[in-house]
C-alpha positions in Angstrom: 0.1 0.2 -0.2 1.4 3.5 -0.8 2.3 5.6 2.0 -0.1 8.6 1.4 -3.1 5.6 1.2 -1.8 4.0 4.5 -1.8 7.5 6.4 -5.2 8.1 5.1 -6.4 4.5 6.4 -4.7 5.3 9.7 -6.5 8.5 10.1 -9.8 7.1 9.4 -9.4 4.2 11.7 -8.5 6.6 14.4 -11.3 8.9 13.9 -13.5 5.8 13.8 -12.1 4.9 17.2 -12.8 8.4 18.7 -16.3 8.3 17.7 -17.3 4.8 18.7 -18.9 4.7 22.2 -19.9 0.8 22.4 -16.9 -1.6 21.1 -16.5 -5.0 20.8 -13.0 -6.5 20.9 -12.2 -9.8 19.5 -8.9 -12.1 18.6 -8.8 -15.5 17.0 -9.9 -18.8 18.5 -7.5 -20.2 21.3 -6.2 -16.8 21.9 -2.7 -16.2 22.5 -0.9 -13.3 24.4 -0.3 -11.4 21.3 -3.8 -11.0 20.6 -4.7 -10.9 24.4 -2.1 -8.1 24.8 -3.9 -5.7 22.1 -7.3 -6.3 23.5 -6.4 -5.4 27.1 -4.2 -2.5 25.9 -7.1 -0.9 23.9 -9.4 -1.6 27.2 -6.9 0.5 29.3 -6.3 3.2 26.7 -10.1 3.9 26.3 -11.8 3.7 29.9 -14.5 6.3 28.9 -15.8 4.2 26.3 -18.1 0.7 26.8 -15.4 -1.7 25.9 -16.4 -5.6 25.9 -13.2 -7.7 25.1 -14.3 -11.1 24.4 -12.7 -14.4 24.3 -14.3 -18.0 24.1 -11.7 -19.0 26.7 -9.6 -17.4 29.1 -5.9 -18.7 29.2 -4.3 -19.1 32.6 -1.0 -18.0 30.8 -2.4 -14.5 30.2 -3.0 -13.9 34.0 0.1 -11.7 34.3 -1.4 -9.2 31.7 -2.6 -5.9 32.9 -6.7 -5.7 32.9 -6.8 -9.5 32.6 -9.8 -9.4 34.7 -11.6 -7.6 32.0 -11.9 -10.4 29.6 -15.2 -12.2 29.2 -16.9 -14.8 27.6 -19.4 -14.5 25.0 -22.6 -15.5 27.1 -22.0 -12.4 29.2 -22.6 -10.1 26.3 -26.2 -9.0 25.8 -27.7 -10.1 22.7 -29.4 -6.8 22.4 -26.2 -4.8 22.6 -25.9 -2.0 20.1 -22.4 -2.2 19.1 -20.7 0.9 17.5 -17.5 -0.6 16.5 -15.5 -4.0 16.5 -11.9 -4.2 16.6 -10.4 -7.6 15.5 -6.8 -8.3 16.7 -4.4 -10.9 15.3 -6.9 -12.4 12.9 -8.5 -11.6 9.4 -10.7 -14.1 8.3 -13.9 -15.0 9.9 -13.1 -18.6 10.0 -10.8 -17.7 12.9 -13.4 -16.6 15.2 -15.5 -18.4 17.7 -19.0 -19.4 16.7 -20.4 -18.7 19.8 -18.5 -14.9 19.4 -20.1 -14.5 15.9 -23.5 -14.7 16.9 -23.0 -11.6 18.8 -21.6 -9.2 16.2 -23.5 -9.6 13.1 -25.2 -6.2 12.9 -22.2 -4.4 13.8 -21.7 -1.1 11.5 -17.7 -1.1 11.2 -14.7 -2.6 12.2 -11.2 -2.2 12.4 -8.9 -5.4 11.9 -5.2 -5.2 13.3 -3.5 -8.3 12.1 0.1 -9.7 10.9 -0.4 -12.7 9.6 -0.8 -13.4 5.7 -4.1 -12.6 4.2 -6.3 -15.2 3.8 -9.2 -15.6 1.0 -12.5 -15.6 3.1 -15.5 -13.5 3.3 -15.6 -10.8 5.7 -18.0 -11.6 8.8 -18.6 -7.8 9.3 -21.7 -5.6 7.8 -20.3 -2.3 7.3 -17.1 -0.9 6.3 -13.8 -2.9 7.3 -10.8 -0.8 7.8 -7.7 -3.5 7.2 -4.5 -2.4 8.9 -2.7 -5.6 7.9 1.2 -6.1 7.3 2.9 -9.6 7.4 6.2 -8.0 7.6 5.2 -6.7 11.3 6.8 -9.2 13.9 3.4 -9.1 15.8 -0.1 -7.5 16.0 1.2 -6.0 19.2 4.2 -4.0 17.5 1.7 -3.2 14.7 -0.9 -1.6 17.0 2.1 -0.1 19.0 2.7 1.7 15.6 -0.5 2.7 15.0 -0.9 4.3 18.6 2.1 6.1 18.1 1.2 7.4 14.8 -2.3 8.4 16.6 -0.3 10.4 19.3 -2.1 8.1 22.0 -0.2 8.1 25.0 0.7 4.8 26.8 1.0 3.9 30.1 3.3 1.8 31.9 0.8 -1.0 32.1 0.0 -0.7 28.3 3.8 -0.7 27.6 4.1 -3.9 29.5 1.5 -5.9 27.7 2.6 -5.0 24.4 6.0 -5.7 24.9 4.4 -9.1 26.3 2.9 -9.5 23.0 6.1 -9.0 21.2 8.1 -11.0 23.2 5.6 -14.0 23.0 5.1 -13.6 19.0 8.9 -13.6 18.4 9.6 -16.1 20.7 12.0 -13.9 22.6 13.1 -12.3 19.8 14.3 -15.6 18.2 12.1 -15.9 15.3 12.6 -15.2 11.5 10.1 -12.3 11.7 12.0 -10.2 13.9 13.6 -6.9 11.9 16.3 -4.6 13.2 13.7 -1.8 14.2 11.6 -3.9 16.5 14.4 -3.6 19.1 13.8 0.3 18.9 10.0 -0.6 19.6 11.0 -2.8 22.6 13.4 0.2 23.6 10.4 2.7 23.3 8.4 0.5 25.5 10.9 -0.3 28.1 11.3 3.7 28.4 7.6 4.0 29.1 7.7 1.6 32.0 7.3 -2.1 30.2 9.8 -4.8 32.3 11.2 -7.2 30.2 12.5 -9.5 32.9 9.3 -9.8 34.6 7.7 -10.9 31.3 10.5 -13.5 30.4 10.1 -14.6 34.0 6.0 -14.7 34.0 6.1 -16.6 30.4 9.0 -19.1 30.5 9.8 -19.5 34.3 6.4 -19.8 36.0 5.4 -23.2 34.1 2.1 -25.1 35.8 2.5 -28.9 36.6 -0.1 -29.5 34.0 2.1 -28.4 31.3 5.0 -30.2 32.4 2.9 -33.4 32.2 1.4 -32.6 28.9 5.2 -32.4 27.9 6.1 -35.6 29.1 3.0 -37.0 27.0 4.3 -35.1 23.8 8.0 -36.3 24.4 7.0 -40.0 24.9 5.0 -40.2 21.9 7.1 -38.0 19.2 7.9 -39.8 16.3 10.2 -38.6 13.5 9.5 -38.9 9.7 11.6 -38.1 6.7 14.7 -39.2 8.2 14.1 -37.0 11.4 13.6 -33.9 9.4 9.7 -33.7 10.8 8.8 -34.5 14.3 5.2 -35.6 15.1 3.1 -36.1 18.3 -0.2 -35.8 19.6 -2.4 -35.5 22.7 -5.7 -37.3 23.3 -9.5 -35.9 24.5 -8.6 -38.4 27.5 -5.5 -36.2 28.3 -7.3 -33.1 28.2 -10.0 -34.3 30.6 -7.5 -35.4 32.9 -4.8 -32.6 32.8 -6.7 -29.4 31.8 -8.1 -27.9 28.9 -6.3 -26.8 25.6 -5.9 -23.2 27.3 -3.3 -25.0 29.5 -0.9 -25.6 26.9 1.9 -23.2 25.9 3.7 -23.8 22.6 4.6 -27.4 22.5 5.2 -27.7 18.9 8.0 -24.8 19.2 9.8 -27.2 21.6 9.8 -30.0 19.3 10.8 -27.7 16.4 14.0 -26.7 18.6 15.3 -30.5 18.4 18.4 -30.5 16.5 18.0 -31.7 12.9 14.2 -31.1 12.8 12.7 -28.4 10.3 9.1 -29.2 10.9 7.2 -30.0 14.0 3.6 -31.0 14.4 1.2 -31.3 17.6 -2.0 -33.1 16.8 -4.6 -32.2 19.7 -7.9 -34.0 19.9 -9.9 -31.5 21.5 -13.3 -33.0 21.2 -15.1 -35.7 19.8 -14.0 -36.1 16.0 -12.4 -32.7 16.5 -8.7 -32.1 15.9 -6.4 -29.0 16.0 -2.9 -29.2 14.6 -0.2 -26.8 15.5 2.9 -26.3 13.0 5.9 -25.2 13.4 9.1 -24.8 11.2 12.6 -23.6 10.4 13.2 -21.2 7.6 13.4 -21.7 4.4 10.8 -24.7 5.3 7.4 -22.7 5.1 4.9 -24.6 7.7 2.1 -22.4 6.3 1.9 -24.7 2.9 1.1 -27.7 5.0 -1.5 -25.7 7.1 -3.1 -24.5 3.7 -3.7 -28.1 2.3 -6.2 -28.1 5.4 -7.6 -24.9 5.1 -5.6 -23.6 7.7 -3.4 -20.4 7.8 -1.0 -18.3 10.2 2.7 -17.4 9.4 5.1 -18.8 7.2 6.7 -20.6 10.0 4.2 -20.9 12.8 0.5 -21.9 11.8 -2.2 -24.5 12.3 -5.4 -25.7 11.1 -8.5 -27.8 12.2 -10.6 -30.7 11.1 -13.8 -32.0 12.0 -15.3 -35.5 11.4 -12.5 -37.8 12.1 -10.8 -39.6 14.6 -7.6 -38.9 16.1 -6.3 -42.4 14.7 -7.6 -42.1 11.2 -6.3 -38.4 11.1 -3.0 -39.4 12.4 -2.7 -42.2 9.4 -3.8 -39.6 6.7 -1.6 -36.8 8.1 1.5 -39.2 8.3 1.2 -40.0 4.6 0.7 -36.5 3.8 3.8 -35.5 5.3 6.0 -38.4 3.9 4.8 -37.5 0.6 6.2 -33.8 0.6 9.3 -33.0 -1.4 
């Protein structure tokens, strides 16, 4: 997009935010730190507005984020609520939004989408005009949202700065992933000057692991299978595992852990999250793009961190099919 057109888009989106009174905030299914940090930052920045940050589940690993207690589930939102604006963070396709949440937002006039994923080919869920602030070159939606706030000259509190730095930290794997650009460190530095504490974020994210997470990791490692002469690592979790140890919101990035194994360029964690409902997390090392596998199954995400869901198939049947797909890749 040309710079002039982008500036006009940002100005229009900012004006829309200023004029809206009742606003619903959304992110994708199975929300992560990046999307949640943006939602909670928005809520903190506009206390004078009626803001509803809706998630279908509230991950316990996000409890350190400022404003965490303001997250609500869709059943709390009245059906008669008249909404001026929807702001969607970290997703750009209606397939990424939980069905219970979709039912609450059919009549919304306008929407703003902040996202850093590859744009998907799908119909818009929103009825009115949508402002697409999407940049796949950004390391995270938190960094994209920060640049928007800075350009709009909206002052950030230490709490907002810390939330946004947490989103950046999480989505870059502590600045280890391929999506990190040089100017991102300037963004991190700016957020630190505003009061964000990187050591607190790192300790909370990576040195505060619940016992259930350790038990999940034990199962994943016990079941790991290596394909393509060790280049692909595949493991799985069953519905019974989740029933015994906790829901999917208890998980951190276990697929990323498998990717860290020497010689592995692609990792896949298959999760049976319901009866005949499978979710798969894919991670890869450059230049091998996991996204091309996700798209085979109508999924999406980043080039090297993505996933997909599939219904109507048992875990055992899917594993057989999925292994054949992986083995057939060149």
